[in-house]
C-alpha positions as CSV (number, residue, x, y, z in Angstrom):
1,X,83.5,22.6,1.6
2,X,84.1,26.3,2.1
3,X,85.6,28.3,0.2
4,X,86.7,32.0,0.9
5,X,84.4,34.5,-0.7
6,X,85.0,38.0,-2.3
7,X,88.0,39.8,-0.4
8,X,88.5,37.4,2.3
9,X,85.3,36.6,3.3
10,X,84.1,32.9,3.5
11,X,81.0,31.8,2.2
12,X,78.9,28.5,3.3
13,X,79.8,24.6,1.9
14,X,79.1,24.8,-1.7
15,X,79.8,23.7,-4.9
16,X,81.1,26.1,-7.8
17,X,78.2,28.2,-8.8
18,X,77.7,29.2,-4.8
19,X,80.9,31.6,-3.5
20,X,78.9,34.4,-3.2
21,X,79.3,36.9,0.0
22,X,77.3,39.6,0.0
23,X,77.4,42.9,2.0
24,X,73.5,44.4,3.8
25,X,72.7,47.8,2.6
26,X,73.6,50.5,4.7
27,X,76.7,48.1,6.1
28,X,79.8,50.9,6.7
29,X,82.9,49.6,4.7
30,X,85.8,48.2,6.4
31,X,88.8,49.9,5.9
32,X,91.9,49.0,4.3
33,X,92.3,48.0,0.8
34,X,90.2,44.4,1.2
35,X,87.2,45.7,1.4
36,X,84.4,44.1,-0.3
37,X,82.2,45.4,-3.2
38,X,79.3,46.9,-2.2
39,X,76.3,44.7,-3.2
40,X,72.5,44.7,-1.9
41,X,69.8,42.2,-1.0
42,X,67.9,40.7,-4.5
43,X,65.1,42.4,-5.8
44,X,62.7,40.6,-7.7
45,X,64.4,39.6,-10.7
46,X,63.1,37.3,-14.0
47,X,65.3,35.8,-16.5
48,X,64.2,34.2,-19.7
49,X,65.1,30.7,-20.4
50,X,65.0,27.9,-23.2
51,X,66.0,24.3,-23.3
52,X,69.3,24.3,-26.1
53,X,68.2,21.7,-28.1
54,X,64.9,23.6,-28.6
55,X,61.3,24.9,-26.8
56,X,59.5,27.8,-25.5
57,X,60.5,30.9,-24.1
58,X,60.4,29.8,-20.1
59,X,60.3,32.9,-17.1
60,X,62.4,32.2,-14.1
61,X,62.7,33.9,-10.7
62,X,63.6,33.2,-7.1
63,X,66.5,30.6,-7.0
64,X,69.8,31.3,-5.1
65,X,72.3,28.6,-6.3
66,X,72.4,26.1,-9.2
67,X,70.5,23.3,-7.7
68,X,67.5,25.6,-7.5
69,X,68.0,27.3,-10.6
70,X,67.8,23.7,-12.3
71,X,64.7,23.0,-10.3
72,X,63.1,26.3,-11.3
73,X,64.3,25.6,-15.2
74,X,62.7,22.2,-14.9
75,X,59.4,23.3,-13.3
76,X,59.0,25.3,-16.5
77,X,59.6,22.8,-18.9
78,X,57.6,20.0,-17.1
79,X,61.1,18.0,-16.8
80,X,63.5,16.4,-14.0
81,X,66.2,18.9,-12.6
82,X,68.6,15.5,-12.8
83,X,68.1,16.1,-16.3
84,X,69.7,18.6,-16.6
85,X,73.9,18.4,-17.4
86,X,74.6,22.6,-17.7
87,X,73.7,25.9,-18.8
88,X,75.1,28.4,-21.4
89,X,74.9,31.8,-20.9
90,X,73.2,33.9,-24.6
91,X,74.0,30.8,-26.9
92,X,72.0,27.5,-27.3
93,X,75.4,26.1,-28.3
94,X,78.0,23.9,-26.4
95,X,80.1,26.9,-26.0
96,X,82.3,26.2,-22.8
97,X,83.6,29.8,-23.1
98,X,79.9,30.8,-22.3
99,X,79.2,28.2,-19.6
100,X,77.1,29.5,-16.8
101,X,79.5,30.0,-13.4
102,X,78.8,31.7,-10.0
103,X,77.5,34.9,-11.7
104,X,74.3,35.8,-13.8
105,X,74.3,39.1,-15.6
106,X,70.9,41.1,-15.5
107,X,70.2,40.8,-19.2
108,X,71.5,37.1,-19.6
109,X,69.5,34.9,-21.2
110,X,69.7,31.1,-20.0
111,X,69.6,27.9,-21.8
112,X,69.6,24.6,-20.5
113,X,71.4,21.8,-22.1
114,X,69.7,18.2,-21.0
115,X,70.4,14.7,-21.2
116,X,70.4,12.9,-24.7
117,X,72.4,9.7,-26.0
118,X,74.2,7.7,-23.5
119,X,77.6,6.2,-24.7
120,X,80.2,3.8,-23.9
121,X,84.0,4.1,-25.1
122,X,86.7,2.2,-24.6
123,X,90.2,3.5,-23.7
124,X,93.5,2.3,-23.1
125,X,95.9,4.7,-21.7
126,X,99.0,4.7,-23.3
127,X,100.7,7.6,-21.3
128,X,99.9,9.5,-18.4
129,X,97.7,12.5,-19.3
130,X,94.5,11.5,-21.1
131,X,94.1,15.2,-22.4
132,X,90.4,15.8,-20.7
133,X,89.8,19.1,-18.4
134,X,87.0,18.2,-16.6
135,X,84.9,20.9,-14.7
136,X,81.4,20.2,-13.0
137,X,77.7,22.1,-12.8
138,X,77.5,22.4,-9.4
139,X,74.9,19.8,-9.0
140,X,76.3,16.6,-9.4
141,X,77.6,16.4,-12.9
142,X,80.9,16.4,-14.2
143,X,81.8,17.0,-17.6
144,X,83.9,17.5,-20.6
145,X,84.9,21.1,-20.6
146,X,88.0,20.6,-23.0
147,X,90.2,18.4,-24.8
148,X,93.4,18.1,-25.7
149,X,94.8,18.5,-29.3
150,X,96.5,15.0,-30.3
151,X,95.8,13.3,-26.9
152,X,94.5,9.9,-26.6
153,X,91.0,11.4,-26.1
154,X,91.0,13.6,-29.1
155,X,92.1,10.5,-31.4
156,X,88.5,9.3,-30.2
157,X,85.9,10.7,-32.3
158,X,82.9,9.6,-30.1
159,X,84.1,11.9,-27.1
160,X,83.2,15.2,-27.4
161,X,83.2,18.7,-25.6
162,X,80.0,18.6,-23.3
163,X,79.7,15.2,-22.6
164,X,79.0,14.6,-19.1
165,X,81.3,11.5,-17.6
166,X,78.4,9.2,-15.7
167,X,80.9,6.0,-15.2
168,X,84.1,5.0,-14.9
169,X,84.4,1.0,-15.2
170,X,80.8,1.2,-14.3
171,X,81.2,2.7,-11.2
172,X,78.9,5.7,-11.2
173,X,80.6,8.9,-10.5
174,X,77.8,11.1,-10.2
175,X,77.8,13.7,-7.6
176,X,81.3,13.7,-7.3
177,X,83.1,16.8,-7.9
178,X,85.6,18.0,-10.7
179,X,88.8,17.7,-9.2
180,X,87.6,13.9,-7.7
181,X,86.8,12.6,-11.4
182,X,90.0,14.2,-12.6
183,X,92.1,12.3,-9.7
184,X,90.1,8.9,-10.5
185,X,91.4,9.2,-14.1
186,X,94.8,10.1,-13.3
187,X,95.2,7.2,-11.1
188,X,94.0,4.7,-13.9
189,X,97.2,2.4,-14.4
190,X,98.5,2.5,-17.8
191,X,98.1,0.0,-20.2
192,X,95.0,-1.3,-19.0
193,X,91.9,-0.6,-20.9
194,X,88.8,1.0,-18.9
195,X,85.4,2.1,-19.8
196,X,83.6,5.7,-20.3
197,X,80.2,5.5,-19.8
198,X,79.0,9.0,-21.2
199,X,75.9,11.1,-21.4
200,X,76.0,13.7,-24.3
201,X,73.7,16.7,-24.3
202,X,70.6,16.8,-26.4
203,X,71.0,17.6,-29.7
204,X,68.4,19.6,-31.8
205,X,67.2,18.1,-34.7
206,X,63.4,18.2,-35.0
207,X,63.8,22.0,-34.0
208,X,66.6,22.9,-36.9
209,X,63.7,24.4,-38.6
210,X,62.1,26.6,-36.1
211,X,65.7,28.1,-35.3
212,X,66.5,29.0,-38.5
213,X,62.9,30.8,-39.2
214,X,64.9,33.6,-36.7
215,X,68.3,33.5,-37.4
216,X,68.7,33.4,-33.9
217,X,66.8,32.1,-30.7
218,X,65.8,35.1,-28.5
219,X,68.8,35.7,-26.2
220,X,71.3,34.4,-28.8
221,X,74.1,36.9,-28.9
222,X,72.6,39.2,-26.2
223,X,75.2,41.1,-23.9
224,X,74.5,42.5,-20.4
225,X,73.9,46.1,-20.9
226,X,76.1,46.8,-17.5
227,X,78.4,45.1,-15.1
228,X,75.9,44.7,-12.6
229,X,75.1,40.6,-11.9
230,X,73.3,38.4,-9.5
231,X,75.3,36.6,-7.4
232,X,74.4,33.3,-6.2
233,X,74.6,32.1,-2.8
234,X,74.3,28.9,-0.7
235,X,72.1,30.2,1.9
236,X,69.8,33.2,1.9
237,X,69.0,35.7,-1.0
238,X,71.2,35.9,-3.6
239,X,72.7,39.5,-4.3
240,X,73.3,42.4,-6.6
241,X,77.2,43.7,-7.1
242,X,79.4,44.8,-9.5
243,X,81.0,42.3,-12.5
244,X,85.0,41.6,-11.7
245,X,87.3,44.6,-12.8
246,X,89.7,43.6,-15.8
247,X,92.5,42.8,-13.7
248,X,90.2,40.9,-11.3
249,X,89.6,39.1,-14.8
250,X,93.3,38.8,-15.9
251,X,94.3,37.6,-12.7
252,X,91.4,34.6,-12.4
253,X,91.7,33.6,-15.7
254,X,95.6,33.1,-15.2
255,X,94.5,30.3,-11.7
256,X,92.4,28.9,-14.3
257,X,94.6,28.0,-16.5
258,X,97.3,27.2,-13.7
259,X,94.3,24.7,-12.3
260,X,94.1,23.3,-15.9
261,X,97.8,22.6,-15.6
262,X,98.2,21.1,-12.5
263,X,94.7,19.3,-11.7
264,X,93.0,19.0,-15.1
265,X,90.0,20.8,-13.9
266,X,88.7,24.5,-14.7
267,X,86.5,26.6,-12.7
268,X,86.2,29.9,-12.7
269,X,84.4,30.6,-9.1
270,X,87.4,28.3,-7.4
271,X,89.8,30.4,-9.1
272,X,88.2,33.7,-8.0
273,X,88.1,32.5,-4.8
274,X,91.8,31.9,-5.2
275,X,92.6,35.1,-6.4
276,X,90.8,36.7,-3.3
277,X,93.4,34.8,-0.6
278,X,96.3,35.2,-2.5
279,X,95.9,39.2,-2.4
280,X,95.3,38.7,1.3
281,X,98.4,36.5,2.1
282,X,101.7,38.5,2.4
283,X,103.9,35.2,1.2
284,X,103.2,31.5,-0.3
285,X,103.3,30.0,3.3
286,X,100.2,32.6,4.3
287,X,98.2,31.1,1.3
288,X,98.8,27.6,1.7
289,X,97.8,27.9,4.8
290,X,94.6,29.8,4.1
291,X,93.8,27.7,1.2
292,X,94.6,24.7,3.5
293,X,91.7,25.7,5.8
294,X,88.9,25.9,3.6
295,X,90.0,23.9,0.4
296,X,91.9,21.3,2.2
297,X,90.1,18.1,0.1
298,X,91.7,19.6,-3.3
299,X,95.3,18.9,-1.7
300,X,97.0,21.2,-4.0
301,X,100.4,21.0,-4.3
302,X,102.8,23.1,-2.9
303,X,104.8,24.3,-6.3
304,X,100.8,24.9,-7.2
305,X,99.9,27.1,-4.6
306,X,103.4,29.2,-5.1
307,X,102.7,29.8,-9.1
308,X,99.6,31.0,-7.9
309,X,100.7,33.5,-5.6
310,X,103.2,34.4,-8.2
311,X,100.2,35.1,-11.2
312,X,98.5,37.2,-8.6
313,X,100.7,38.8,-6.9
314,X,103.6,39.1,-9.0
315,X,102.2,38.8,-12.8
316,X,105.3,40.4,-14.6
317,X,107.7,38.4,-12.5
318,X,108.3,41.5,-10.2
319,X,110.1,40.2,-7.2
320,X,109.6,43.3,-4.7
């Protein structure tokens, strides 16, 4: 799968963590408003990391995408990369607002959440929507990012935000993208029970005392001192670039909300890619054509594409 990079560029195939496209030093800025942000080849950068349930602090460097990041963390703590479900930034808690995306602030502290207990839950689909929002980690695991209040899933106390979905009716979905998992769940027949096999993040039981002695983990509450971030790539070195502007962040948030409403997924990197595509498209038809060429497997419905274009190009209802 290919995605449009920032301001219209197209990166190689990859997951939600792998969309960055940098500009080499000294490359002239192309004319026009769609010029990409200046970025430069990555210098030697070192990040601090812990296992979220408790561990010593490790140091990692030299990664360009989420799979390499997980491999580096796994090497430090002598575990398998497949043990890592997802990472959060600057908190050890299962906080989906702090989920590691396609960019890492240079001062960010990385917490890796690893596999804990496995549980099976039987669900009866009494209405079309289960109330789940799905995301994935870019390395083969889809997990629950949000549970809608009052929904079918919300009434099941054993299902929690952060749980990885390992199988549906004993059919493994490891390796599937978030939109594929959301589609499988939507297509399950009503009134027929089905089974979810879930893996919850490992919880800190024996490490609680260690955490409370210092009040916070070493990276807890840290905020990057500037907007410069490391953007991960599928091929080639990661690059440094300025973080998104407030207006770009707001555009991406609106599109991410639309992704959740229409498709039951959240993916900030995908939302940012769609914002860039919309800004480069003078009409809904051209946006639809562009999205189909690079993100065709998502099968975005026409009304969704129209709302994305309107949200980005006319966010206040401007019809000009």
